[in-house]
N, C-alpha and C positions, 0 to 999 in steps of 0.2 A: 475091285481093287483099282485105285486111281493110278494112271500111268505117270511115270516120272516126268518132271518139268524139263523142257529143253533149256539150253543156256540162255536163249533170248527171252523165253518166258520167265525164267528165274530172275534175270536182270530187270525185266519190266516189273515183276512182283516186288523185288527189293526197292526199286526206284519209287514205286507207288507207296510202299510202306514208309520210306524215308520222307516223302512229301507229306504224308499224313501226320507223321511224328512232328515235322517242322510246323505244320499248320496248328497242331495242338499247342505248341510253345510260342510261335511268333505270328500266327495268322496264316492265310492262304499263300502258297508258294506259286509264283507265276512262271510261265515259260519265258524265254528270252524276249519274244515279241511283246508279251504282256508286260514284262518288266519295263521295257522301253516306253510303252504307252503310259504305264503307271507313273514312271519317273517324270514324264512330260506333264501329266495331270497334276502331280505334286508341285512341280515348279509353277504351274499356272495358279494353283491355289495359294502358293507362297507369295506370288506377285500380288494377288488380291489382298492378302493380309498385310503385307508390308509395302508402302508406296515406293515408286521408283526413286523419288527425290523427296526427302523430308524438308519441307519448307512451308512458310506461311502461304496459305491458299488464296488465290485471287477469286473471291466469291462475292465481292461487293459490287453490284451493278449500279446503274444510274438511280433506280428506285430506292435501293438500300442506302446509297450515298445521300440522297435527299432526306431519307428518314433519319439517318444518323445526325445530320445537321439540325433538322427540325426537332427531332426527339431530344437532342442535347440542349437546344435553346429553350424549348417549351418544357420547363420542369415545374418548379414551384415558384419561379420568379414572377410570372404574370398574376399569380394569386397573392403575392406578398408585396411586390414593389409599387403598385398603384397608390397605396397609402403614403409611402415615403416620397414618391415623385410629387404628389399633390401637396404634401406638407411643406416641402422645400420650394416648390414653384410659386405658391401663394395664390394661384387661381386655376380654374379648370382649363382655360384657353392656353395658358403657358404650359400646363402639364401635358396637353395634347401635342403641342409643338415639340416638347422635349421627347415624347414617345416617337414622333415622326423623325426627328433629328437623330435620335438614338439608333433607329434603323438605318438611316443614311450613313452614319459613321461606321456602323457594323459592315455595311456594303462596301465602303471604301477600304476598310481593313481586309475584308475577304477577297477583294480584287487583288490586293498586294500579295496575299497568301496564295492566291491561285497562280500568280507568276512564280513565286518561290517554290510552290509544290511541284510544278512541272519542270522547273529548272534544276532543282535539287530533289529528285524523286526518292526521298527516304521517308520512312515512317518516323514519327517522333515530333512533328510539328515544330514549334518555336525552338525547342532544344536542338534539334538536328540542324536547323538553319543557322542558328547563332554559333553552334560549334563549328560548322563548316566555314563560316565567314569570319568570326572573331577569335576562334580558338577554344581550347578546352576549358579554361578557367571560367570564362563568361557563360559558356554552355552549362557547365556544372552548377553554377549558382542558380540558373533557372531550374535545372533539374532538381537540385536540392530543395529549393523552396516549394516546388510543385509536389514532390514526393512526400516531403515532411509535413507540409501544412495545407497547400492549396487544394489538392484533389481529395485527400482524406476528409478535410473539414467540409468541403462542398458536398461530398457523398454523405457525410454524417447528417448534415442539415436536411438534405433531401429525404434521407431515410427516416429521420425523426418527423418530418412533415407527413410522410406516408403513414407512419404508425399513429400519429395524432388523429389524422382524418379517419383512419380505419376504426380506431377505438372510440371516436366521438359518439357514435350511436350507442355504444355499450355503456358509456358514462355521460349521459346527456346533461346532467345537472352539475358536473364538476370536471376539473381538468383530469385527463387520464393519468393514472399513477406513474411515477418516475420509472420504476422497474419494468412495468408492462410495456411502456413505449420503447425502452432500450432493448428488451428481449425480442419484441416484434421486429424492430429495426435490424437486429443482428440476424434473426431468422431469414428475413428478406434478403439481406446481403449474402448470406451463406447459400441460399437457394440460387440466386442469380450468378454467384461465383461458380457454382457447380454447372450451371447451364453454359456459361462461357468457357469453362474448362472442357466440356463435353464436345461442343461443336460450334464452329464459327457460323455455320448456316442457321443453327437453331437460335443463336443469339441475335443474328440479323433479322430473322423472322419475327422474334419477339419485339424487336425494335420497330419493324414495319407495322405490326398489328397495333401496338400501343401508341404509335405516332398517329395512326388513323383515329384511334380512340380519343386522343387529346384534341385533335382538330374537330372531331364531332362534338366534344364537350364545349369547346370554345365557340363552335358554330351554333350550338343551342343558345348560348349566352347572347351571341350577336343577333340571332333571329328574334329572340324575345325582346331584345333592346330595340330592334328596328320596328317591331310591332308597337312598342310603346311610343316611339317617335311618330309613327303613322297615326296614332291616337291623339297626338298633339302634346305628348309629355316630353318636351325638349327645351323647357325654359332655361335650364342650367347651361344649355349649349348655344344659346343665342349670343352673338358677339358682345352685346351690352353687359350681359350677366357674366359670360365666360371670362372676360378680361377685366372685370371689376375687381379691384384689390383693396382689402382692408389694410394690408401692409405691403410695401414694395420690397421684393426679395433682393438681397445683395448678390453680387456676382459670385461670392463664395457659396451662397445658398443654391443658386442655379447650377453651379458645378456639382454640388452634392446631389441635386435632383438628377443630373446626368449620370452620376455614379449609380444611383438607385435604378435608373432605367437600364444602364449598362449591365447591371447584375442580371436583369431579366433577359438581356440579349447574349449573355456569355455562353459560349459553346459554339459560336459561329465558325471557329477555326478548328474544330475537332476532327473533321474529315482528314485534315493534314496529318493527324497522328497515325492514320492507318493507310497511308498512300500506297504502300507495297501490297495491300490486299484489295485495292480497287482495280476492277477490270478496265483496261485502257485508261489509266489515270490522266493522261494528257488531254483526253477528250471529255471524260466523265467528271473529273474534279471541277473544272470551271463551270461546266453545265449545271452540276448540282448546286454550286454556289449561286449562280444566276437565277435558278428556280427558287431556292429555299429562302434566301434573305429577303427578297421583296414580299414573298408569301407571308413570312412571319411578321414583317413590319405592318402589312395590311391587317392581318389577324389581330395583332396587338392593339393597333389604333382603333379598329372597330370594336374590340372588346372593351376598351376604356370608354368609348362613346356609349356603348350599351350600359356600362355601369352608371354613367352620369345621366342617362335617360330615365333612370328609376330611383337613383339615390342622390340626395343632396351632398354637397362637399362635406358638410358636418357629419352626416351619417357615414360616409366613406371613411373619414378620419377616425371616427369612434369605433370602427369595426376592426377586429383582429383577423377576420377571415372574410375578405370582400366577396368572394364567389358564394360562400355559404349564406351571407346576409342577403345577397342578390337573390339567391334561390328561395330563401324563406319569405322574401317580400313578394315575389312574382309567381313562383311555381306551386305554392300551397302544399298540398299533400305529396307532390312530386319533388319537393325540395331536397329529398334524400339523394337525388341524382347528383347534386353538386359535390358533396363530400366524396361520393364514390368516384366521380370524374377526376377530382383532384388526386385521390389515391392512385387511380390508374395512371394519371399523368406523371406522378412522382415515381411510380414503379418503373415506368419506361425510362425516366430520367436516370434512375440508379443503374439500370442495365447499360445505358449509353455511356455513362461516366466510367463504369467498370471496364467496358470494352475498350475505350480509348485510353484511359489512364494506364492500363496494364501495358499497352503498346509503348507508352512513354518509358516505363521501367525497362521494357525489352530493348528499346533503342539505346537507353543509357548504359545498359550492361554490355551491349554489343560494341559500344565505343570504349569500353574499359572504365567507365565512371561509376559502375555499380558491380556487385559480385557477378561473376560469369554465369552462375546458375540461372540468373534472371534472363539471360539471353538464350535459354534453351526452350525447345517446344516438344510437345508430346510426339513420340515416334509415329503414332498412327493418326491421332486427331489433328495434329499440326496446330495446337493451341498453346500459347505461352503460359502454362500452368503455374510455374513458380512466380512469375510477375503478377498474375491474378491473385494468388494467395497472399502475396505481400500487400497488394492494394487493399484486399479485404481485411487483413489483420490490422493494418494501419488505421483503417476507418473504425474498426471495432474499438481500438485503443482510444481514439478521439471520442467515441460514444461513451466510453467508461469514465473519461475525465470529468464529464458533467456538462457545464454550460458551453455551448459552441457558438452561440449567436454573436458573442463579442469578437470572435475570430473572423467573422464575415468581412468586417471593414479592413482588417489586415490582408485578407485574401484578395479583396477587390483592388487594393493598392498594388500588391505584388503582380496580380493578373495584368493590370494595365501597364505596369512598368515593363513587363516582358513583351507585351504587344509593341510598345514604342521602340524598344531595343531591336526587336525583330525587323520592323519596317525600316528603321534606320539602317539595319544591315542590308536591306534590299538596295538602298541607294549606294552604300559603300561597295557592295558586290558589283553593281553596274560600273562604278568608277574603276574598281580594281580589275575587272574582266569585261571590258567593253565589247569584245568580239565573241563572247560566249553565246552560243545559240540558245535563244529563249523562245519556246513554242508560244508563250503568251508574254506580251510586253505591254504593260499598262502605261498610260500617259504619266509623265513626271508629276503632273498636278495632283494625281491621286495620292501617292505617298506623302507629298509635301503638305497637302490639305489635312491628311490624317495626323501627321506629326504636329502641325500647328494646333489642331484641336487637342491633341494629347498633351502638349506642353501647357496649354492654358488650363485644361482639366486638372492635371496633377499639381500644377502650380497653385491654383486656387484651393484645391483640396488640402494641400500641405499647409497653406495659410490658415484655412478654417479648422483643420484637425491635425495639428502638428504631432501630437502624441501618437495617434493611430498610424499616421504615415511613417513616423520615425520607428515605431516598433516593427512595422512591416519591412522596413529597410534593414533593421538589425537582424531580423529572422533570416533574410537573404544573405547577409554578410557573414553569418555564423558558418556558412559553407566554405569560407576561404581556408581556415585551418584544416577542415576536413579534407579539402581537395589536396592540399600540400602533403598531409600525412597519409591519406589513403590512396591517392592517384599519382601525384608527382614523385613521391619518395619511392624509388624503385629498389633500393638496397635494404630491404627489410630483413630482420632475422629469419633464418631458415625455419624456425619453429612456427612462425606466423604463416609462411607459405604452406607448410605441411598441414597446419590446421585448416586453412582455406581449401586445400586440395581434398582433405578428408571430408570436410563438410559438403563440398560440391559433389563428391562421389556418393555420399549418403543421400543427398537431395535428388540426384539422378535416379538412384535405385527406388526411392519412394515415389517419385512422380513419373517415372518412365519417360524421361526427357533426354534429348540429345541436341547438339548444336545443329541449327538448320543448314542445309547445303545451299550454296550460293550458285545461282545460274549466272555464268559469266556474261550472257547477253543482257539479262535484266540488270546486272550490276555494273554496267558500263559507267565509267567515271565521267561525271558531267564535265570535268575539266577538259576532256578530250573532244567534247562537242564544239562545233564552230558555228559562228553566224553564217548562214547560208549565203549571205551577200559578200562574205569575206573568204578569201582563199587560203588564209593562214590559220594554223591551230591557235586556239585561245591560250593554250598552255605555253606557247612559244611567243605570244605577242607581247 
């Protein structure tokens, strides 16, 4: 017979039974020391899952900064524009001069943007600078034209170029079907949108890899061209032949040749759209510009020399795909490399445009010029998911409309109008705030030279193509009533505000996004910086 339990044994037995019952219902029960340790571990795990500060991450180093510039410039332009430049130039020699000058003009513009980028360290590029200098209306007009037409159209054209080159081997004897090209373009856009929504690092790595691929493809063209020159096939490049003209081009035609080359160089200012995600932007932003623009100019010029080493001007003008014709003529059974290279180049271009244009939407929403949902980022991945989805959707709408190539001329005009306004803003900003500390301060001749070229280019373009330039200007001015109704008008009916609030709430729940937290050190107002040679605040000067 078992002896009866003592009080202590009975209490211990009941306590053990109670813990076992709790473990069955809630899991293992911990002693006070174990509870404290477990609580500490839970907090550490929670810290890992939720970042200390939800904000755009600075993950763009110097290499990634260079690949963003190079990757955005080298898209479909170098494979499309040589024909247009030669057609308007009238000779091989003048065409090569236009390519070199196009790179020099892009370098002048990028130097001005380097000063603006470190003086006004905000993401958003032209839009942020113009808003800061000239006010909300002017900035909104640039934002409106960019979001409505400029970037969706450019993205659509690059995506269609990608799908056409991918499908060309499948349909060797005919043009790829309309629906097939649109469907593949949409799939490509959706895939890259998902990548950009998932991780900034993944998006920049894709940009790094595909930029290297682009340079290797163009390097192949250059090497093959140099081999042809070494074999003595350079008749079209001799001064007597290169500058012989059957017809003398007008000044308006030269201006249009510059516009064609400028389309191939567009994208040189895109690093300014992601300034807040660049590591040490005051150091890496100008360095990336100084490395990338000269490199692209040299690559473009050598690529055109390679084209002319193996193709007569007549052959180049009759070709709809210069790189493919070049490959078929010189690479034989390896000519398939060319369409694959163009497809890879355009794929990287789509990724770059999505990455940077989404930051423009993000910046516009943060300034109150677009719905506030677009200024939110994912609570964990820290990516602007709503802005990326809007850019993707706008591009797919442009794809569905049909013909996009007619919009390219309107886009080019709007693009260069915004460049000129921004660089004029640099001069006005210097005059308005002379004592403001500028980590980079370019010579006054740089913005003045760019603006002189800009006035001549757009003036002669307007003279040669008044309808195209006029339509581009009208597209931009349609933003005026939208600004006054959507932004300037503060006393809207309550039902509108309730609808916006509800839509924002639903968007937050669907995308898991919140407003980014601002670091007061990083967000120091540039107006409070002073010229180190001056003892007074710029704001009080």
